All heavy atoms as a GROMACS GRO file, in nm:
protein
  609
    1MET      N    1   7.165  15.864   7.314
    1MET     CA    2   7.184  15.907   7.450
    1MET      C    3   7.315  15.985   7.460
    1MET      O    4   7.418  15.937   7.418
    1MET     CB    5   7.190  15.781   7.538
    1MET     CG    6   7.152  15.805   7.681
    1MET     SD    7   7.163  15.655   7.781
    1MET     CE    8   6.996  15.599   7.774
    2ASP      N    9   7.312  16.105   7.516
    2ASP     CA   10   7.438  16.178   7.530
    2ASP      C   11   7.514  16.129   7.652
    2ASP      O   12   7.462  16.056   7.734
    2ASP     CB   13   7.414  16.330   7.533
    2ASP     CG   14   7.343  16.379   7.659
    2ASP    OD1   15   7.338  16.303   7.757
    2ASP    OD2   16   7.293  16.493   7.660
    3GLN      N   17   7.640  16.170   7.663
    3GLN     CA   18   7.726  16.116   7.769
    3GLN      C   19   7.678  16.152   7.908
    3GLN      O   20   7.699  16.076   8.002
    3GLN     CB   21   7.869  16.164   7.750
    3GLN     CG   22   7.950  16.069   7.664
    3GLN     CD   23   8.096  16.107   7.665
    3GLN    OE1   24   8.131  16.224   7.663
    3GLN    NE2   25   8.181  16.008   7.668
    4ASN      N   26   7.613  16.265   7.926
    4ASN     CA   27   7.568  16.304   8.059
    4ASN      C   28   7.455  16.215   8.109
    4ASN      O   29   7.437  16.199   8.228
    4ASN     CB   30   7.521  16.450   8.059
    4ASN     CG   31   7.636  16.547   8.040
    4ASN    OD1   32   7.750  16.516   8.071
    4ASN    ND2   33   7.606  16.664   7.987
    5ASN      N   34   7.378  16.158   8.018
    5ASN     CA   35   7.266  16.074   8.056
    5ASN      C   36   7.297  15.925   8.044
    5ASN      O   37   7.210  15.843   8.069
    5ASN     CB   38   7.143  16.107   7.971
    5ASN     CG   39   7.090  16.245   8.002
    5ASN    OD1   40   7.106  16.295   8.112
    5ASN    ND2   41   7.028  16.307   7.903
    6ALA      N   42   7.417  15.891   8.004
    6ALA     CA   43   7.453  15.751   7.984
    6ALA      C   44   7.456  15.678   8.118
    6ALA      O   45   7.515  15.724   8.214
    6ALA     CB   46   7.587  15.739   7.913
    7GLU      N   47   7.394  15.563   8.119
    7GLU     CA   48   7.393  15.478   8.238
    7GLU      C   49   7.516  15.388   8.233
    7GLU      O   50   7.541  15.323   8.131
    7GLU     CB   51   7.265  15.396   8.238
    7GLU     CG   52   7.245  15.310   8.359
    7GLU     CD   53   7.113  15.236   8.354
    7GLU    OE1   54   7.079  15.179   8.249
    7GLU    OE2   55   7.044  15.235   8.456
    8THR      N   56   7.592  15.386   8.341
    8THR     CA   57   7.710  15.299   8.343
    8THR      C   58   7.665  15.154   8.355
    8THR      O   59   7.551  15.125   8.393
    8THR     CB   60   7.804  15.332   8.460
    8THR    OG1   61   7.737  15.300   8.582
    8THR    CG2   62   7.845  15.479   8.459
    9ARG      N   63   7.754  15.063   8.325
    9ARG     CA   64   7.724  14.920   8.338
    9ARG      C   65   7.690  14.885   8.482
    9ARG      O   66   7.601  14.804   8.509
    9ARG     CB   67   7.840  14.837   8.287
    9ARG     CG   68   7.855  14.849   8.136
    9ARG     CD   69   7.980  14.785   8.082
    9ARG     NE   70   8.006  14.655   8.140
    9ARG     CZ   71   8.123  14.592   8.135
    9ARG    NH1   72   8.225  14.647   8.073
    9ARG    NH2   73   8.139  14.475   8.190
   10SER      N   74   7.763  14.947   8.576
   10SER     CA   75   7.737  14.924   8.717
   10SER      C   76   7.599  14.975   8.758
   10SER      O   77   7.525  14.907   8.830
   10SER     CB   78   7.845  14.991   8.801
   10SER     OG   79   7.817  14.977   8.938
   11GLU      N   80   7.564  15.092   8.712
   11GLU     CA   81   7.432  15.148   8.743
   11GLU      C   82   7.322  15.062   8.683
   11GLU      O   83   7.220  15.037   8.747
   11GLU     CB   84   7.421  15.291   8.689
   11GLU     CG   85   7.507  15.391   8.764
   11GLU     CD   86   7.518  15.525   8.693
   11GLU    OE1   87   7.499  15.530   8.569
   11GLU    OE2   88   7.548  15.625   8.762
   12ARG      N   89   7.343  15.017   8.559
   12ARG     CA   90   7.244  14.932   8.493
   12ARG      C   91   7.228  14.800   8.569
   12ARG      O   92   7.116  14.753   8.591
   12ARG     CB   93   7.283  14.906   8.348
   12ARG     CG   94   7.176  14.830   8.271
   12ARG     CD   95   7.206  14.820   8.121
   12ARG     NE   96   7.324  14.741   8.095
   12ARG     CZ   97   7.436  14.786   8.038
   12ARG    NH1   98   7.445  14.912   8.000
   12ARG    NH2   99   7.539  14.706   8.018
   13PHE      N  100   7.342  14.742   8.612
   13PHE     CA  101   7.336  14.617   8.689
   13PHE      C  102   7.255  14.639   8.817
   13PHE      O  103   7.166  14.559   8.848
   13PHE     CB  104   7.477  14.568   8.725
   13PHE     CG  105   7.475  14.453   8.822
   13PHE    CD1  106   7.450  14.324   8.778
   13PHE    CD2  107   7.496  14.474   8.958
   13PHE    CE1  108   7.445  14.218   8.868
   13PHE    CE2  109   7.491  14.369   9.048
   13PHE     CZ  110   7.466  14.241   9.002
   14LYS      N  111   7.285  14.745   8.890
   14LYS     CA  112   7.214  14.771   9.016
   14LYS      C  113   7.065  14.791   8.993
   14LYS      O  114   6.983  14.739   9.068
   14LYS     CB  115   7.275  14.892   9.086
   14LYS     CG  116   7.412  14.863   9.144
   14LYS     CD  117   7.474  14.987   9.205
   14LYS     CE  118   7.616  14.955   9.253
   14LYS     NZ  119   7.682  15.075   9.306
   15ARG      N  120   7.029  14.863   8.888
   15ARG     CA  121   6.888  14.889   8.859
   15ARG      C  122   6.818  14.758   8.823
   15ARG      O  123   6.713  14.724   8.881
   15ARG     CB  124   6.877  14.989   8.744
   15ARG     CG  125   6.733  15.016   8.700
   15ARG     CD  126   6.724  15.117   8.587
   15ARG     NE  127   6.808  15.087   8.471
   15ARG     CZ  128   6.774  15.002   8.373
   15ARG    NH1  129   6.659  14.939   8.377
   15ARG    NH2  130   6.856  14.982   8.271
   16VAL      N  131   6.874  14.683   8.731
   16VAL     CA  132   6.810  14.560   8.683
   16VAL      C  133   6.811  14.453   8.793
   16VAL      O  134   6.709  14.387   8.817
   16VAL     CB  135   6.880  14.510   8.555
   16VAL    CG1  136   6.831  14.372   8.515
   16VAL    CG2  137   6.859  14.610   8.442
   17ALA      N  138   6.924  14.435   8.860
   17ALA     CA  139   6.934  14.331   8.964
   17ALA      C  140   6.841  14.361   9.080
   17ALA      O  141   6.779  14.268   9.135
   17ALA     CB  142   7.078  14.319   9.012
   18THR      N  143   6.827  14.487   9.117
   18THR     CA  144   6.736  14.523   9.225
   18THR      C  145   6.593  14.488   9.189
   18THR      O  146   6.520  14.426   9.266
   18THR     CB  147   6.748  14.673   9.258
   18THR    OG1  148   6.880  14.700   9.304
   18THR    CG2  149   6.648  14.715   9.365
   19LYS      N  150   6.552  14.525   9.069
   19LYS     CA  151   6.416  14.497   9.024
   19LYS      C  152   6.391  14.346   9.018
   19LYS      O  153   6.289  14.297   9.068
   19LYS     CB  154   6.391  14.559   8.887
   19LYS     CG  155   6.251  14.537   8.837
   19LYS     CD  156   6.227  14.604   8.703
   19LYS     CE  157   6.084  14.574   8.659
   19LYS     NZ  158   6.056  14.616   8.524
   20ARG      N  159   6.483  14.272   8.959
   20ARG     CA  160   6.466  14.127   8.945
   20ARG      C  161   6.467  14.056   9.080
   20ARG      O  162   6.389  13.963   9.103
   20ARG     CB  163   6.572  14.070   8.853
   20ARG     CG  164   6.551  14.115   8.710
   20ARG     CD  165   6.657  14.063   8.617
   20ARG     NE  166   6.635  14.117   8.482
   20ARG     CZ  167   6.714  14.094   8.380
   20ARG    NH1  168   6.821  14.017   8.394
   20ARG    NH2  169   6.687  14.147   8.262
   21THR      N  170   6.554  14.102   9.170
   21THR     CA  171   6.560  14.041   9.304
   21THR      C  172   6.430  14.066   9.378
   21THR      O  173   6.375  13.974   9.441
   21THR     CB  174   6.679  14.097   9.384
   21THR    OG1  175   6.799  14.069   9.313
   21THR    CG2  176   6.686  14.036   9.523
   22ASN      N  177   6.379  14.187   9.371
   22ASN     CA  178   6.251  14.217   9.438
   22ASN      C  179   6.137  14.135   9.380
   22ASN      O  180   6.049  14.088   9.454
   22ASN     CB  181   6.220  14.366   9.431
   22ASN     CG  182   6.303  14.445   9.529
   22ASN    OD1  183   6.334  14.398   9.638
   22ASN    ND2  184   6.340  14.565   9.491
   23GLU      N  185   6.138  14.111   9.248
   23GLU     CA  186   6.035  14.027   9.186
   23GLU      C  187   6.044  13.883   9.238
   23GLU      O  188   5.942  13.820   9.268
   23GLU     CB  189   6.049  14.028   9.035
   23GLU     CG  190   6.009  14.159   8.972
   23GLU     CD  191   6.039  14.167   8.822
   23GLU    OE1  192   6.080  14.064   8.764
   23GLU    OE2  193   6.022  14.275   8.765
   24ILE      N  194   6.167  13.832   9.249
   24ILE     CA  195   6.187  13.696   9.300
   24ILE      C  196   6.141  13.685   9.444
   24ILE      O  197   6.071  13.589   9.481
   24ILE     CB  198   6.335  13.653   9.286
   24ILE    CG1  199   6.372  13.636   9.139
   24ILE    CG2  200   6.364  13.526   9.366
   24ILE    CD1  201   6.520  13.628   9.113
   25LEU      N  202   6.179  13.781   9.527
   25LEU     CA  203   6.138  13.779   9.668
   25LEU      C  204   5.987  13.783   9.681
   25LEU      O  205   5.929  13.712   9.765
   25LEU     CB  206   6.203  13.895   9.743
   25LEU     CG  207   6.355  13.888   9.757
   25LEU    CD1  208   6.408  14.015   9.820
   25LEU    CD2  209   6.399  13.765   9.835
   26LYS      N  210   5.921  13.862   9.599
   26LYS     CA  211   5.775  13.869   9.601
   26LYS      C  212   5.716  13.733   9.566
   26LYS      O  213   5.623  13.685   9.633
   26LYS     CB  214   5.726  13.975   9.502
   26LYS     CG  215   5.576  13.986   9.495
   26LYS     CD  216   5.534  14.091   9.392
   26LYS     CE  217   5.381  14.094   9.378
   26LYS     NZ  218   5.339  14.188   9.274
   27ARG      N  219   5.770  13.669   9.464
   27ARG     CA  220   5.719  13.538   9.421
   27ARG      C  221   5.742  13.432   9.529
   27ARG      O  222   5.658  13.343   9.549
   27ARG     CB  223   5.783  13.494   9.290
   27ARG     CG  224   5.747  13.580   9.173
   27ARG     CD  225   5.602  13.568   9.143
   27ARG     NE  226   5.570  13.640   9.021
   27ARG     CZ  227   5.460  13.621   8.951
   27ARG    NH1  228   5.371  13.533   8.991
   27ARG    NH2  229   5.436  13.691   8.844
   28VAL      N  230   5.854  13.439   9.598
   28VAL     CA  231   5.881  13.343   9.707
   28VAL      C  232   5.779  13.363   9.819
   28VAL      O  233   5.726  13.266   9.874
   28VAL     CB  234   6.026  13.356   9.759
   28VAL    CG1  235   6.045  13.278   9.887
   28VAL    CG2  236   6.124  13.311   9.652
   29ARG      N  237   5.749  13.489   9.851
   29ARG     CA  238   5.648  13.516   9.953
   29ARG      C  239   5.512  13.461   9.910
   29ARG      O  240   5.438  13.404   9.992
   29ARG     CB  241   5.639  13.666   9.980
   29ARG     CG  242   5.758  13.721  10.054
   29ARG     CD  243   5.743  13.870  10.085
   29ARG     NE  244   5.872  13.926  10.119
   29ARG     CZ  245   5.943  14.006  10.040
   29ARG    NH1  246   5.895  14.046   9.922
   29ARG    NH2  247   6.060  14.050  10.079
   30ILE      N  248   5.480  13.478   9.782
   30ILE     CA  249   5.353  13.426   9.731
   30ILE      C  250   5.351  13.273   9.737
   30ILE      O  251   5.249  13.212   9.774
   30ILE     CB  252   5.327  13.477   9.587
   30ILE    CG1  253   5.298  13.627   9.591
   30ILE    CG2  254   5.213  13.402   9.521
   30ILE    CD1  255   5.296  13.694   9.454
   31LEU      N  256   5.464  13.209   9.706
   31LEU     CA  257   5.473  13.064   9.719
   31LEU      C  258   5.444  13.023   9.863
   31LEU      O  259   5.379  12.921   9.888
   31LEU     CB  260   5.612  13.015   9.677
   31LEU     CG  261   5.641  12.867   9.697
   31LEU    CD1  262   5.545  12.780   9.616
   31LEU    CD2  263   5.785  12.837   9.661
   32GLY      N  264   5.489  13.103   9.958
   32GLY     CA  265   5.464  13.074  10.099
   32GLY      C  266   5.317  13.064  10.132
   32GLY      O  267   5.278  12.996  10.228
   33ASN      N  268   5.232  13.131  10.053
   33ASN     CA  269   5.088  13.120  10.076
   33ASN      C  270   5.038  12.977  10.057
   33ASN      O  271   4.935  12.940  10.114
   33ASN     CB  272   5.012  13.214   9.981
   33ASN     CG  273   5.038  13.360  10.010
   33ASN    OD1  274   5.085  13.396  10.117
   33ASN    ND2  275   5.009  13.444   9.913
   34CYS      N  276   5.110  12.898   9.981
   34CYS     CA  277   5.072  12.758   9.959
   34CYS      C  278   5.090  12.674  10.085
   34CYS      O  279   5.046  12.559  10.089
   34CYS     CB  280   5.152  12.698   9.844
   34CYS     SG  281   5.111  12.766   9.684
   35SER      N  282   5.152  12.728  10.186
   35SER     CA  283   5.174  12.652  10.309
   35SER      C  284   5.048  12.642  10.396
   35SER      O  285   5.047  12.569  10.494
   35SER     CB  286   5.288  12.716  10.391
   35SER     OG  287   5.246  12.843  10.440
   36ASN      N  288   4.944  12.712  10.356
   36ASN     CA  289   4.819  12.711  10.431
   36ASN      C  290   4.751  12.575  10.418
   36ASN      O  291   4.690  12.542  10.317
   36ASN     CB  292   4.728  12.822  10.378
   36ASN     CG  293   4.598  12.833  10.454
   36ASN    OD1  294   4.561  12.747  10.531
   36ASN    ND2  295   4.527  12.943  10.430
   37LYS      N  296   4.762  12.493  10.523
   37LYS     CA  297   4.708  12.356  10.521
   37LYS      C  298   4.556  12.354  10.511
   37LYS      O  299   4.499  12.254  10.467
   37LYS     CB  300   4.752  12.280  10.647
   37LYS     CG  301   4.896  12.236  10.647
   37LYS     CD  302   4.909  12.103  10.580
   37LYS     CE  303   5.048  12.046  10.606
   37LYS     NZ  304   5.064  11.914  10.547
   38SER      N  305   4.489  12.462  10.549
   38SER     CA  306   4.342  12.461  10.538
   38SER      C  307   4.296  12.484  10.394
   38SER      O  308   4.183  12.455  10.359
   38SER     CB  309   4.280  12.566  10.631
   38SER     OG  310   4.318  12.695  10.592
   39ALA      N  311   4.387  12.534  10.309
   39ALA     CA  312   4.352  12.558  10.169
   39ALA      C  313   4.416  12.458  10.073
   39ALA      O  314   4.366  12.438   9.963
   39ALA     CB  315   4.392  12.700  10.128
   40TYR      N  316   4.526  12.396  10.116
   40TYR     CA  317   4.602  12.308  10.028
   40TYR      C  318   4.640  12.180  10.101
   40TYR      O  319   4.661  12.179  10.222
   40TYR     CB  320   4.731  12.376   9.981
   40TYR     CG  321   4.708  12.507   9.910
   40TYR    CD1  322   4.729  12.628   9.976
   40TYR    CD2  323   4.665  12.512   9.778
   40TYR    CE1  324   4.708  12.749   9.913
   40TYR    CE2  325   4.644  12.632   9.714
   40TYR     CZ  326   4.666  12.751   9.782
   40TYR     OH  327   4.645  12.869   9.718
   41ALA      N  328   4.654  12.072  10.024
   41ALA     CA  329   4.703  11.945  10.077
   41ALA      C  330   4.835  11.915  10.008
   41ALA      O  331   4.844  11.918   9.885
   41ALA     CB  332   4.603  11.834  10.050
   42TYR      N  333   4.938  11.888  10.086
   42TYR     CA  334   5.070  11.857  10.031
   42TYR      C  335   5.146  11.770  10.129
   42TYR      O  336   5.117  11.767  10.248
   42TYR     CB  337   5.148  11.985  10.001
   42TYR     CG  338   5.162  12.079  10.119
   42TYR    CD1  339   5.267  12.065  10.210
   42TYR    CD2  340   5.070  12.180  10.142
   42TYR    CE1  341   5.279  12.150  10.319
   42TYR    CE2  342   5.081  12.265  10.249
   42TYR     CZ  343   5.185  12.249  10.338
   42TYR     OH  344   5.197  12.333  10.447
   43SER      N  345   5.242  11.699  10.076
   43SER     CA  346   5.322  11.609  10.159
   43SER      C  347   5.460  11.672  10.185
   43SER      O  348   5.499  11.769  10.119
   43SER     CB  349   5.340  11.475  10.089
   43SER     OG  350   5.422  11.492   9.973
   44ASP      N  351   5.531  11.613  10.277
   44ASP     CA  352   5.668  11.657  10.303
   44ASP      C  353   5.753  11.638  10.177
   44ASP      O  354   5.840  11.720  10.148
   44ASP     CB  355   5.730  11.578  10.419
   44ASP     CG  356   5.674  11.619  10.554
   44ASP    OD1  357   5.611  11.728  10.563
   44ASP    OD2  358   5.692  11.544  10.651
   45GLU      N  359   5.724  11.532  10.102
   45GLU     CA  360   5.797  11.506   9.978
   45GLU      C  361   5.771  11.618   9.875
   45GLU      O  362   5.864  11.660   9.805
   45GLU     CB  363   5.758  11.370   9.920
   45GLU     CG  364   5.839  11.330   9.800
   45GLU     CD  365   5.989  11.316   9.828
   45GLU    OE1  366   6.027  11.284   9.943
   45GLU    OE2  367   6.068  11.340   9.734
   46ASP      N  368   5.648  11.665   9.868
   46ASP     CA  369   5.617  11.777   9.778
   46ASP      C  370   5.700  11.900   9.814
   46ASP      O  371   5.758  11.966   9.727
   46ASP     CB  372   5.469  11.815   9.785
   46ASP     CG  373   5.375  11.707   9.735
   46ASP    OD1  374   5.416  11.627   9.648
   46ASP    OD2  375   5.260  11.704   9.784
   47VAL      N  376   5.707  11.930   9.941
   47VAL     CA  377   5.782  12.046   9.990
   47VAL      C  378   5.931  12.028   9.959
   47VAL      O  379   5.997  12.122   9.912
   47VAL     CB  380   5.758  12.068  10.140
   47VAL    CG1  381   5.847  12.180  10.195
   47VAL    CG2  382   5.611  12.100  10.166
   48LYS      N  383   5.983  11.907   9.982
   48LYS     CA  384   6.124  11.880   9.953
   48LYS      C  385   6.155  11.901   9.805
   48LYS      O  386   6.258  11.958   9.769
   48LYS     CB  387   6.161  11.738   9.994
   48LYS     CG  388   6.172  11.719  10.143
   48LYS     CD  389   6.205  11.574  10.178
   48LYS     CE  390   6.199  11.552  10.328
   48LYS     NZ  391   6.222  11.411  10.363
   49LYS      N  392   6.065  11.857   9.717
   49LYS     CA  393   6.085  11.875   9.573
   49LYS      C  394   6.088  12.023   9.535
   49LYS      O  395   6.171  12.065   9.454
   49LYS     CB  396   5.974  11.804   9.495
   49LYS     CG  397   5.988  11.655   9.491
   49LYS     CD  398   5.874  11.593   9.411
   49LYS     CE  399   5.880  11.443   9.410
   49LYS     NZ  400   5.767  11.384   9.334
   50ILE      N  401   5.997  12.099   9.592
   50ILE     CA  402   5.992  12.243   9.563
   50ILE      C  403   6.123  12.310   9.602
   50ILE      O  404   6.186  12.379   9.523
   50ILE     CB  405   5.874  12.310   9.637
   50ILE    CG1  406   5.741  12.265   9.576
   50ILE    CG2  407   5.887  12.463   9.634
   50ILE    CD1  408   5.620  12.302   9.660
   51PHE      N  409   6.165  12.287   9.727
   51PHE     CA  410   6.284  12.356   9.775
   51PHE      C  411   6.413  12.300   9.715
   51PHE      O  412   6.510  12.374   9.698
   51PHE     CB  413   6.287  12.360   9.928
   51PHE     CG  414   6.186  12.459   9.979
   51PHE    CD1  415   6.063  12.418  10.025
   51PHE    CD2  416   6.212  12.595   9.974
   51PHE    CE1  417   5.968  12.509  10.067
   51PHE    CE2  418   6.118  12.688  10.016
   51PHE     CZ  419   5.996  12.645  10.063
   52SER      N  420   6.411  12.174   9.678
   52SER     CA  421   6.527  12.118   9.608
   52SER      C  422   6.545  12.187   9.473
   52SER      O  423   6.657  12.223   9.434
   52SER     CB  424   6.509  11.968   9.590
   52SER     OG  425   6.616  11.914   9.517
   53ALA      N  426   6.434  12.207   9.402
   53ALA     CA  427   6.441  12.274   9.272
   53ALA      C  428   6.488  12.419   9.288
   53ALA      O  429   6.573  12.467   9.213
   53ALA     CB  430   6.304  12.269   9.204
   54ILE      N  431   6.433  12.488   9.385
   54ILE     CA  432   6.471  12.628   9.408
   54ILE      C  433   6.617  12.638   9.448
   54ILE      O  434   6.693  12.719   9.394
   54ILE     CB  435   6.380  12.692   9.515
   54ILE    CG1  436   6.237  12.706   9.462
   54ILE    CG2  437   6.435  12.828   9.560
   54ILE    CD1  438   6.134  12.744   9.567
   55GLU      N  439   6.659  12.556   9.543
   55GLU     CA  440   6.798  12.560   9.590
   55GLU      C  441   6.896  12.522   9.480
   55GLU      O  442   7.003  12.580   9.468
   55GLU     CB  443   6.814  12.470   9.713
   55GLU     CG  444   6.743  12.526   9.835
   55GLU     CD  445   6.724  12.426   9.948
   55GLU    OE1  446   6.758  12.306   9.930
   55GLU    OE2  447   6.674  12.467  10.054
   56GLY      N  448   6.859  12.425   9.397
   56GLY     CA  449   6.945  12.386   9.286
   56GLY      C  450   6.964  12.500   9.187
   56GLY      O  451   7.076  12.526   9.140
   57GLU      N  452   6.857  12.568   9.156
   57GLU     CA  453   6.866  12.682   9.063
   57GLU      C  454   6.946  12.795   9.125
   57GLU      O  455   7.026  12.860   9.057
   57GLU     CB  456   6.726  12.729   9.024
   57GLU     CG  457   6.725  12.823   8.906
   57GLU     CD  458   6.776  12.760   8.778
   57GLU    OE1  459   6.762  12.638   8.759
   57GLU    OE2  460   6.832  12.835   8.694
   58LEU      N  461   6.929  12.819   9.254
   58LEU     CA  462   7.007  12.922   9.322
   58LEU      C  463   7.156  12.891   9.318
   58LEU      O  464   7.239  12.979   9.292
   58LEU     CB  465   6.962  12.938   9.467
   58LEU     CG  466   6.834  13.016   9.490
   58LEU    CD1  467   6.794  13.010   9.637
   58LEU    CD2  468   6.850  13.160   9.446
   59ARG      N  469   7.191  12.764   9.342
   59ARG     CA  470   7.333  12.723   9.335
   59ARG      C  471   7.388  12.747   9.196
   59ARG      O  472   7.500  12.796   9.179
   59ARG     CB  473   7.349  12.576   9.374
   59ARG     CG  474   7.350  12.550   9.522
   59ARG     CD  475   7.391  12.407   9.556
   59ARG     NE  476   7.305  12.307   9.493
   59ARG     CZ  477   7.193  12.261   9.546
   59ARG    NH1  478   7.151  12.304   9.662
   59ARG    NH2  479   7.123  12.170   9.482
   60SER      N  480   7.310  12.712   9.095
   60SER     CA  481   7.353  12.728   8.957
   60SER      C  482   7.376  12.876   8.923
   60SER      O  483   7.478  12.912   8.863
   60SER     CB  484   7.247  12.668   8.864
   60SER     OG  485   7.278  12.693   8.731
   61VAL      N  486   7.284  12.961   8.961
   61VAL     CA  487   7.297  13.104   8.931
   61VAL      C  488   7.411  13.165   9.012
   61VAL      O  489   7.489  13.245   8.960
   61VAL     CB  490   7.163  13.177   8.957
   61VAL    CG1  491   7.181  13.328   8.946
   61VAL    CG2  492   7.058  13.129   8.859
   62LYS      N  493   7.422  13.126   9.137
   62LYS     CA  494   7.531  13.178   9.221
   62LYS      C  495   7.666  13.142   9.161
   62LYS      O  496   7.760  13.224   9.160
   62LYS     CB  497   7.520  13.125   9.363
   62LYS     CG  498   7.620  13.185   9.458
   62LYS     CD  499   7.598  13.136   9.600
   62LYS     CE  500   7.696  13.200   9.696
   62LYS     NZ  501   7.676  13.154   9.835
   63ALA      N  502   7.678  13.022   9.108
   63ALA     CA  503   7.803  12.978   9.046
   63ALA      C  504   7.838  13.066   8.927
   63ALA      O  505   7.956  13.094   8.902
   63ALA     CB  506   7.793  12.832   9.003
   64ARG      N  507   7.738  13.113   8.855
   64ARG     CA  508   7.764  13.200   8.741
   64ARG      C  509   7.824  13.333   8.786
   64ARG      O  510   7.901  13.394   8.713
   64ARG     CB  511   7.634  13.224   8.663
   64ARG     CG  512   7.586  13.099   8.591
   64ARG     CD  513   7.452  13.116   8.528
   64ARG     NE  514   7.452  13.223   8.429
   64ARG     CZ  515   7.345  13.268   8.368
   64ARG    NH1  516   7.227  13.216   8.396
   64ARG    NH2  517   7.352  13.363   8.279
   65PHE      N  518   7.791  13.377   8.906
   65PHE     CA  519   7.847  13.501   8.959
   65PHE      C  520   7.985  13.481   9.019
   65PHE      O  521   8.067  13.573   9.017
   65PHE     CB  522   7.755  13.560   9.067
   65PHE     CG  523   7.638  13.637   9.012
   65PHE    CD1  524   7.516  13.576   8.996
   65PHE    CD2  525   7.651  13.770   8.978
   65PHE    CE1  526   7.407  13.646   8.946
   65PHE    CE2  527   7.543  13.842   8.928
   65PHE     CZ  528   7.422  13.779   8.912
   66THR      N  529   8.011  13.363   9.073
   66THR     CA  530   8.136  13.343   9.147
   66THR      C  531   8.244  13.271   9.068
   66THR      O  532   8.361  13.290   9.094
   66THR     CB  533   8.109  13.265   9.277
   66THR    OG1  534   8.046  13.141   9.245
   66THR    CG2  535   8.021  13.346   9.371
   67ASN      N  536   8.208  13.186   8.974
   67ASN     CA  537   8.306  13.109   8.898
   67ASN      C  538   8.335  13.178   8.765
   67ASN      O  539   8.281  13.143   8.663
   67ASN     CB  540   8.257  12.966   8.872
   67ASN     CG  541   8.244  12.888   8.999
   67ASN    OD1  542   8.308  12.917   9.098
   67ASN    ND2  543   8.158  12.788   8.998
   68LYS      N  544   8.424  13.274   8.770
   68LYS     CA  545   8.455  13.350   8.649
   68LYS      C  546   8.552  13.277   8.558
   68LYS      O  547   8.550  13.293   8.438
   68LYS     CB  548   8.513  13.488   8.685
   68LYS     CG  549   8.418  13.574   8.765
   68LYS     CD  550   8.292  13.603   8.689
   68LYS     CE  551   8.197  13.687   8.770
   68LYS     NZ  552   8.071  13.708   8.709
   69LYS      N  553   8.637  13.197   8.616
   69LYS     CA  554   8.737  13.125   8.537
   69LYS      C  555   8.697  12.980   8.520
   69LYS      O  556   8.667  12.912   8.616
   69LYS     CB  557   8.875  13.132   8.604
   69LYS     CG  558   8.933  13.270   8.608
   69LYS     CD  559   9.071  13.268   8.672
   69LYS     CE  560   9.127  13.407   8.680
   69LYS     NZ  561   9.257  13.408   8.744
   70LYS      N  562   8.695  12.937   8.397
   70LYS     CA  563   8.670  12.796   8.369
   70LYS      C  564   8.804  12.728   8.350
   70LYS      O  565   8.888  12.776   8.275
   70LYS     CB  566   8.582  12.780   8.246
   70LYS     CG  567   8.443  12.834   8.265
   70LYS     CD  568   8.357  12.805   8.147
   70LYS     CE  569   8.217  12.857   8.174
   70LYS     NZ  570   8.125  12.826   8.067
   71SER      N  571   8.822  12.618   8.419
   71SER     CA  572   8.948  12.548   8.406
   71SER      C  573   8.947  12.463   8.279
   71SER      O  574   8.847  12.404   8.242
   71SER     CB  575   8.974  12.461   8.527
   71SER     OG  576   8.872  12.366   8.541
   72ASN      N  577   9.059  12.460   8.213
   72ASN     CA  578   9.074  12.379   8.093
   72ASN      C  579   9.127  12.243   8.132
   72ASN      O  580   9.206  12.228   8.225
   72ASN     CB  581   9.171  12.446   7.995
   72ASN     CG  582   9.112  12.573   7.939
   72ASN    OD1  583   8.993  12.583   7.917
   72ASN    ND2  584   9.196  12.671   7.915
   73PHE      N  585   9.086  12.145   8.059
   73PHE     CA  586   9.131  12.009   8.081
   73PHE      C  587   9.276  11.995   8.033
   73PHE      O  588   9.314  12.049   7.930
   73PHE     CB  589   9.042  11.910   8.005
   73PHE     CG  590   9.093  11.770   8.014
   73PHE    CD1  591   9.070  11.695   8.128
   73PHE    CD2  592   9.163  11.713   7.910
   73PHE    CE1  593   9.116  11.566   8.136
   73PHE    CE2  594   9.209  11.584   7.919
   73PHE     CZ  595   9.186  11.510   8.032
   74SER      N  596   9.354  11.924   8.110
   74SER     CA  597   9.490  11.891   8.067
   74SER      C  598   9.531  11.760   8.133
   74SER      O  599   9.483  11.726   8.240
   74SER     CB  600   9.589  12.002   8.100
   74SER     OG  601   9.600  12.012   8.240
   75LEU      N  602   9.619  11.689   8.067
   75LEU     CA  603   9.671  11.563   8.121
   75LEU      C  604   9.809  11.584   8.178
   75LEU      O  605   9.886  11.665   8.139
   75LEU     CB  606   9.678  11.456   8.012
   75LEU     CG  607   9.543  11.406   7.963
   75LEU    CD1  608   9.563  11.308   7.848
   75LEU    CD2  609   9.467  11.340   8.076
   0.00000   0.00000   0.00000
């Protein structure tokens, strides 16, 4: 790749992150189809488990973006 066509790290991040975010949003919308009580049977506990897992993973990934410095242990 010559320098004129080189994609910067920022451009690559925006391209990849946009695509991946849109894929996730699409999948979340598709998950929402499971809320149709006439097609599916589920309990409040089932719903809590689903969203607990999703929220936990979101917290974990968000931490990777925000916690750049790891603290070292010291006494």
